[in-house]
N, CA, C and O atoms as a DFTB+ gen file, in Angstrom:
284 C
 N C O
     1  1      -6.512      -3.413     -16.038
     2  2      -6.416      -3.278     -14.597
     3  2      -6.854      -4.558     -13.888
     4  3      -7.229      -4.522     -12.716
     5  1      -6.810      -5.670     -14.582
     6  2      -7.223      -6.921     -13.959
     7  2      -6.043      -7.679     -13.369
     8  3      -6.205      -8.800     -12.887
     9  1      -4.860      -7.079     -13.402
    10  2      -3.695      -7.732     -12.829
    11  2      -3.834      -7.836     -11.325
    12  3      -4.417      -6.965     -10.680
    13  1      -3.293      -8.914     -10.771
    14  2      -3.295      -9.099      -9.329
    15  2      -2.339      -8.082      -8.710
    16  3      -1.218      -7.907      -9.189
    17  1      -2.783      -7.414      -7.647
    18  2      -1.928      -6.441      -6.987
    19  2      -1.632      -6.900      -5.570
    20  3      -2.437      -7.587      -4.940
    21  1      -0.469      -6.510      -5.083
    22  2      -0.098      -6.790      -3.701
    23  2       0.273      -5.483      -3.044
    24  3       1.193      -4.793      -3.483
    25  1      -0.442      -5.146      -1.996
    26  2      -0.204      -3.916      -1.266
    27  2       0.355      -4.274       0.101
    28  3      -0.369      -4.735       0.983
    29  1       1.650      -4.056       0.262
    30  2       2.285      -4.390       1.535
    31  2       2.786      -3.155       2.268
    32  3       3.001      -3.192       3.480
    33  1       2.970      -2.075       1.544
    34  2       3.469      -0.845       2.159
    35  2       2.686       0.345       1.594
    36  3       2.051       0.234       0.545
    37  1       2.734       1.477       2.291
    38  2       2.096       2.676       1.734
    39  2       2.670       3.043       0.364
    40  3       1.955       3.586      -0.478
    41  1       3.930       2.757       0.137
    42  2       4.539       3.026      -1.169
    43  2       3.847       2.206      -2.261
    44  3       3.654       2.697      -3.373
    45  1       3.473       0.968      -1.954
    46  2       2.730       0.132      -2.915
    47  2       1.390       0.779      -3.253
    48  3       0.962       0.777      -4.408
    49  1       0.736       1.328      -2.239
    50  2      -0.555       1.999      -2.443
    51  2      -0.363       3.221      -3.333
    52  3      -1.141       3.452      -4.259
    53  1       0.681       4.004      -3.047
    54  2       0.959       5.195      -3.853
    55  2       1.194       4.829      -5.318
    56  3       0.672       5.483      -6.221
    57  1       1.985       3.779      -5.543
    58  2       2.245       3.341      -6.919
    59  2       0.959       2.883      -7.603
    60  3       0.753       3.163      -8.784
    61  1       0.098       2.184      -6.876
    62  2      -1.148       1.704      -7.457
    63  2      -2.074       2.872      -7.819
    64  3      -2.706       2.876      -8.875
    65  1      -2.139       3.860      -6.920
    66  2      -2.955       5.050      -7.214
    67  2      -2.435       5.731      -8.478
    68  3      -3.221       6.138      -9.333
    69  1      -1.129       5.854      -8.596
    70  2      -0.545       6.465      -9.802
    71  2      -0.899       5.650     -11.045
    72  3      -1.180       6.214     -12.103
    73  1      -0.886       4.341     -10.916
    74  2      -1.230       3.469     -12.047
    75  2      -2.686       3.684     -12.471
    76  3      -2.983       3.781     -13.662
    77  1      -3.580       3.758     -11.501
    78  2      -5.000       3.980     -11.805
    79  2      -5.189       5.336     -12.473
    80  3      -5.905       5.454     -13.467
    81  1      -4.535       6.362     -11.916
    82  2      -4.655       7.698     -12.502
    83  2      -4.098       7.743     -13.926
    84  3      -4.667       8.390     -14.805
    85  1      -2.988       7.055     -14.140
    86  2      -2.400       7.002     -15.479
    87  2      -3.337       6.300     -16.455
    88  3      -3.483       6.734     -17.597
    89  1      -3.975       5.209     -16.007
    90  2      -4.923       4.482     -16.852
    91  2      -6.104       5.371     -17.228
    92  3      -6.537       5.391     -18.380
    93  1      -6.615       6.099     -16.251
    94  2      -7.732       7.011     -16.520
    95  2      -7.311       8.074     -17.527
    96  3      -8.027       8.353     -18.488
    97  1      -6.146       8.658     -17.296
    98  2      -5.674       9.742     -18.158
    99  2      -5.398       9.258     -19.583
   100  3      -5.767       9.924     -20.550
   101  1      -4.749       8.101     -19.709
   102  2      -4.345       7.621     -21.025
   103  2      -5.483       7.012     -21.830
   104  3      -5.591       7.241     -23.035
   105  1      -6.316       6.252     -21.175
   106  2      -7.322       5.510     -21.932
   107  2      -8.737       6.061     -21.785
   108  3      -9.586       5.850     -22.651
   109  1      -8.980       6.760     -20.695
   110  2     -10.332       7.228     -20.447
   111  2     -11.292       6.059     -20.254
   112  3     -12.488       6.184     -20.518
   113  1     -10.774       4.931     -19.798
   114  2     -11.563       3.717     -19.586
   115  2     -12.719       4.008     -18.632
   116  3     -12.511       4.274     -17.448
   117  1     -13.939       3.952     -19.164
   118  2     -15.129       4.281     -18.363
   119  2     -15.275       3.382     -17.144
   120  3     -15.730       3.829     -16.091
   121  1     -14.897       2.132     -17.281
   122  2     -15.029       1.200     -16.155
   123  2     -14.092       1.616     -15.009
   124  3     -14.476       1.573     -13.840
   125  1     -12.873       2.013     -15.355
   126  2     -11.926       2.462     -14.328
   127  2     -12.424       3.761     -13.700
   128  3     -12.393       3.918     -12.479
   129  1     -12.880       4.680     -14.532
   130  2     -13.397       5.956     -14.027
   131  2     -14.590       5.705     -13.106
   132  3     -14.713       6.318     -12.046
   133  1     -15.455       4.804     -13.525
   134  2     -16.648       4.461     -12.748
   135  2     -16.278       3.891     -11.381
   136  3     -16.965       4.141     -10.390
   137  1     -15.196       3.129     -11.334
   138  2     -14.797       2.465     -10.091
   139  2     -13.734       3.230      -9.312
   140  3     -13.311       2.769      -8.252
   141  1     -13.295       4.375      -9.802
   142  2     -12.225       5.125      -9.147
   143  2     -12.588       5.499      -7.706
   144  3     -11.735       5.425      -6.822
   145  1     -13.821       5.894      -7.460
   146  2     -14.245       6.236      -6.107
   147  2     -14.178       5.042      -5.170
   148  3     -13.757       5.162      -4.019
   149  1     -14.600       3.884      -5.677
   150  2     -14.541       2.659      -4.866
   151  2     -13.097       2.290      -4.567
   152  3     -12.756       1.915      -3.445
   153  1     -12.258       2.401      -5.586
   154  2     -10.830       2.091      -5.413
   155  2     -10.235       3.027      -4.365
   156  3      -9.506       2.586      -3.475
   157  1     -10.543       4.305      -4.470
   158  2     -10.033       5.302      -3.533
   159  2     -10.465       4.989      -2.095
   160  3      -9.660       5.055      -1.166
   161  1     -11.724       4.653      -1.932
   162  2     -12.234       4.352      -0.598
   163  2     -11.545       3.118      -0.018
   164  3     -11.166       3.117       1.153
   165  1     -11.382       2.086      -0.810
   166  2     -10.712       0.872      -0.337
   167  2      -9.253       1.132       0.021
   168  3      -8.757       0.632       1.030
   169  1      -8.573       1.909      -0.804
   170  2      -7.176       2.227      -0.518
   171  2      -7.069       3.089       0.734
   172  3      -6.125       2.939       1.510
   173  1      -8.022       3.984       0.936
   174  2      -8.047       4.786       2.162
   175  2      -8.205       3.911       3.394
   176  3      -7.564       4.145       4.419
   177  1      -9.051       2.912       3.292
   178  2      -9.235       1.979       4.402
   179  2      -7.977       1.158       4.647
   180  3      -7.622       0.879       5.793
   181  1      -7.309       0.775       3.575
   182  2      -6.062       0.014       3.704
   183  2      -5.025       0.853       4.446
   184  3      -4.357       0.366       5.358
   185  1      -4.897       2.126       4.046
   186  2      -3.929       3.014       4.699
   187  2      -4.264       3.178       6.179
   188  3      -3.366       3.141       7.019
   189  1      -5.534       3.358       6.507
   190  2      -5.944       3.512       7.907
   191  2      -5.595       2.260       8.714
   192  3      -5.083       2.365       9.829
   193  1      -5.864       1.093       8.164
   194  2      -5.540      -0.156       8.853
   195  2      -4.028      -0.279       9.055
   196  3      -3.570      -0.735      10.103
   197  1      -3.267       0.129       8.052
   198  2      -1.813       0.094       8.154
   199  2      -1.337       1.015       9.273
   200  3      -0.472       0.641      10.064
   201  1      -1.903       2.219       9.338
   202  2      -1.537       3.170      10.380
   203  2      -1.843       2.620      11.769
   204  3      -1.029       2.749      12.683
   205  1      -3.004       2.011      11.926
   206  2      -3.394       1.443      13.219
   207  2      -2.422       0.328      13.613
   208  3      -2.000       0.245      14.766
   209  1      -2.078      -0.513      12.663
   210  2      -1.139      -1.605      12.920
   211  2       0.234      -1.061      13.317
   212  3       0.850      -1.552      14.263
   213  1       0.707      -0.056      12.600
   214  2       2.003       0.544      12.909
   215  2       1.987       1.209      14.281
   216  3       2.951       1.091      15.037
   217  1       0.903       1.904      14.607
   218  2       0.789       2.552      15.906
   219  2       0.823       1.519      17.028
   220  3       1.485       1.728      18.044
   221  1       0.122       0.422      16.852
   222  2       0.125      -0.637      17.858
   223  2       1.541      -1.185      18.042
   224  3       1.960      -1.462      19.166
   225  1       2.267      -1.338      16.950
   226  2       3.637      -1.838      17.024
   227  2       4.538      -0.839      17.760
   228  3       5.368      -1.235      18.577
   229  1       4.374       0.437      17.471
   230  2       5.173       1.471      18.139
   231  2       4.873       1.495      19.636
   232  3       5.786       1.604      20.454
   233  1       3.593       1.393      19.991
   234  2       3.219       1.373      21.412
   235  2       3.827       0.167      22.128
   236  3       4.293       0.279      23.263
   237  1       3.819      -0.971      21.464
   238  2       4.390      -2.188      22.050
   239  2       5.890      -2.015      22.280
   240  3       6.405      -2.376      23.338
   241  1       6.588      -1.462      21.290
   242  2       8.031      -1.254      21.435
   243  2       8.334      -0.214      22.512
   244  3       9.293      -0.366      23.270
   245  1       7.523       0.838      22.582
   246  2       7.709       1.863      23.601
   247  2       7.512       1.274      24.998
   248  3       8.285       1.558      25.913
   249  1       6.489       0.465      25.154
   250  2       6.231      -0.175      26.451
   251  2       7.410      -1.048      26.859
   252  3       7.822      -1.036      28.019
   253  1       7.948      -1.800      25.916
   254  2       9.106      -2.657      26.189
   255  2      10.299      -1.825      26.633
   256  3      10.993      -2.186      27.584
   257  1      10.542      -0.703      25.942
   258  2      11.647       0.175      26.305
   259  2      11.447       0.794      27.686
   260  3      12.387       0.878      28.476
   261  1      10.217       1.227      27.974
   262  2       9.929       1.824      29.274
   263  2      10.089       0.811      30.394
   264  3      10.604       1.142      31.462
   265  1       9.654      -0.416      30.162
   266  2       9.801      -1.472      31.163
   267  2      11.257      -1.797      31.393
   268  3      11.659      -2.015      32.536
   269  1      12.062      -1.837      30.350
   270  2      13.487      -2.131      30.486
   271  2      14.194      -1.006      31.232
   272  3      15.133      -1.257      31.988
   273  1      13.759       0.214      31.029
   274  2      14.353       1.372      31.688
   275  2      14.047       1.377      33.187
   276  3      14.854       1.841      33.992
   277  1      12.871       0.853      33.551
   278  2      12.449       0.857      34.957
   279  2      12.993      -0.330      35.748
   280  3      12.768      -0.419      36.955
   281  1      13.688      -1.223      35.101
   282  2      14.202      -2.420      35.797
   283  2      15.429      -2.098      36.586
   284  3      15.996      -2.978      37.233
């Protein structure tokens, strides 16, 4: 699990979670099991940040549409 990962979309996060779960199930690697909670918490924070960013983008686009409609 020392490979470099890139998380750009929620789908990337989902795939990574599946990879971690598969590693735990197949190998029972104590280090991965020990760090699973930390990994989960970090991924949860990543998802929250992604949601906030997406919401801000949606609000910006909505404002632009509303302004164009009122012109």
